[in-house]
N, C-alpha and C positions, 0 to 999 in steps of 0.2 A: 324780337320774338315773343309772341305773346306768351302770359304768364301760364295759361292751361297746356300750350306746348312744353313749356318747361318741366312743369312737373309730370306730364307723361314721360318727357326724356327720362327724367330722374327718377321715377317708377321704374323705368326700364332697366335703368343701369343698376338698382337695389334687385329688382325682383329677379332676373334673370342668373345671375351668380348665386342668389340665395336658391332657386329650384337646382340649379348645377350641383353645388355642394351638397345640399339636402339630399338630392337623388343617388348620387355619389356616395354619400355616407350610409344610407338607408342600408344595404347588406353588411356592412361593418358593424353598425348598430344592432342589426337583428342577430348578428352571430354571436356578439359579448352578451346580448340579453340572454339568449338561449344557453349559453356558457353558464353564465352567473345562476340562473335558475333551473340548471341541470336539465334542460330539455334537448339534449344532444342524443343521439341514437346511441345504440350499444358501440359502436366505432366511432367515438369523438374526433379522433386525429383524421381519419378520412372525413369526416363533416367536415371539419377546418379546411381541409385540404380543397376539397371541391367548392367552397363556400367562399373561398379567397380566390381561388383559380376562373371560376365562372366570371364573377363581377370583371375581372381582370380584362376578360375576353370580351364581353358585352361593350364594356367601357371603350376597348380598343376598335372595335366595331363601329362606335358614335364618333370617336376621332378619326377615323378614316373618312366616315360620313361629312364631316366639316366641311371638306373642300368642294365636292359635289353639290352640298345642298347650297351654296354661293354661287359656284359657276352655271348651274342649271336652274336651280329654283332662285337665283339673286336671295339668299336669305343670307345679308350680310353678318348677321349677329352670330351664325355659325363659326366665323372665323375669329371671333373675340372669346370664345369658350374653348376652342382646339386645345389652347395649353393647358388649361386648367384640366380638361378630360385627359390629355394625356400625361399629367402628373399624376392622377387618380391611377391610372392604369399601372405607372409604376409601383405606387402604394400597393395596391394589391398585389401586384408580381412580386414583390419584396416579400410582403407577409406570406404568399404562395409558396416562395422558395425557402423562406425560413422554418415554415411548417415541416417542408421536405427534408431541409437540412438538420434542423434542430430537434423538432418533437420524433421524427422518423429514426434520424440516426446519430441523434445527440453532438452533432458538431465534429463527430469522428471523421479526420481526412481520409483514413483508410476505407470505412464502411463507404464513406461517400463516394471515393474515387472507385469502389468496386460496384457500387449502385448504378453509377452514371455510366460506367462500361458495360453492365450486363445487361441494362434495361434501356432501350432505345427511345422509350418515350421520354426517359429523365434527361439524357443527352440533349435530344432537339428541344426541350424545355427550359434546360441551361442555356444553350444558344439564344433562344428567344429573348431570354432574361438579360443576357449579357450584351445582346444589341440596344435594349432598352437605358442601361445605364449611361452610355454617352448621349442619349438624346435626350434624357433628364437633365444632365448636367448641362447641355448645352441650351436649355431651354430658355434661358433668360436674355434681356434685350443687349444686354452685354456681349454675350456670346453671339447673337444674330450679326452684329455689327463687327465683331472680331473676326468672324468667319468669312462675312460676305457670301459669296455665291456658293461658297462650299458648305454653307450652312445646310441650303436645300438639298444638296446631293446628300449630305449626311441624313437628313431627315425622312429622306425616300426610304430609308434603308427600315423604316416602320412597317411598310408592306412586308418585307422578309420577315420581320418578327409576327405578322399578322399570319403569314403561311405557315411558319413553322410552330405558332401557338396551336394553329386548327390540328396540324399532323399530330402534334403532342396530345391533344385532347382525341383526336382519335385513336391513337395507339394506347391511350390510356384506358379507355372503356372497352375497348376489343370487341366486345360483342354488339351491344346496343349502340351503334355508331349514327342514330337518326340526329340526333341533336348536333352532333360535329357537323354533319352535313349539313344542317340549316345553316351553322356559321358558315360552312364553305361556300354555299351558295351566296349568301350574304356579302361574304368578300370578293366573288368572282363579279358579283353586280356592281359593288362599288369600283372595281378596278376597270371595268367597262364604262362606266360613267366617265372616267377621267380621259378617255379616248377623245380625240380632237374633234371626231366626226358626231359624237354623241353632243358634245358641247353646242357645236356651229348646229345642229338640229334643233336643240333646245332654243338657240336663240333665233334660229326663223320661227320658232312656234312660239316665242313671247312676241316679237315682233308683230306675228299675225294677229293673235288676240288683242293685241294692243290696238290695232288698226279697225277691230270690229266693233 
């Protein structure tokens, strides 16, 4: 292999992860900066809640976009960053839950149980978070080999997580649901992109373009 091609491949191996990690950590870094320098709003707990939940949802949509990016647009690098994005989803989801359980309710079991039972958005959000836990645990190569075909079946539940997260967001904001609906549309498009006839149509289009 020519030296310039080796250098280019090495650059890609370093650059892509660097971009992913940097982009995923920017919201958290920004949140920490604003907290340390007292740039939060009059309701800092609400700020932290939204600024951990929203990145989790954005990264979740990006994670779901990796498979269509490869199957439709042949962006194979997307498959290599899917696991990393998924783990960052779990990181922000954990922070989001800890803010709710700790800052809002002081980790008091009685208060938490009461809040979850009385607030539908809290129950839906908890279900979405609980689904993410086994997905994060089984994200390693060892678990992939151990579970075999069952691994794919298990990790398809991330789509249920996406649906629950969007419903959680809609019920949380109550009045202005425009932004949650945008996420809902993106989610539906990603589901649509997984359909067999869509992938086949994309393949025929790529072949047609290649012949021109």
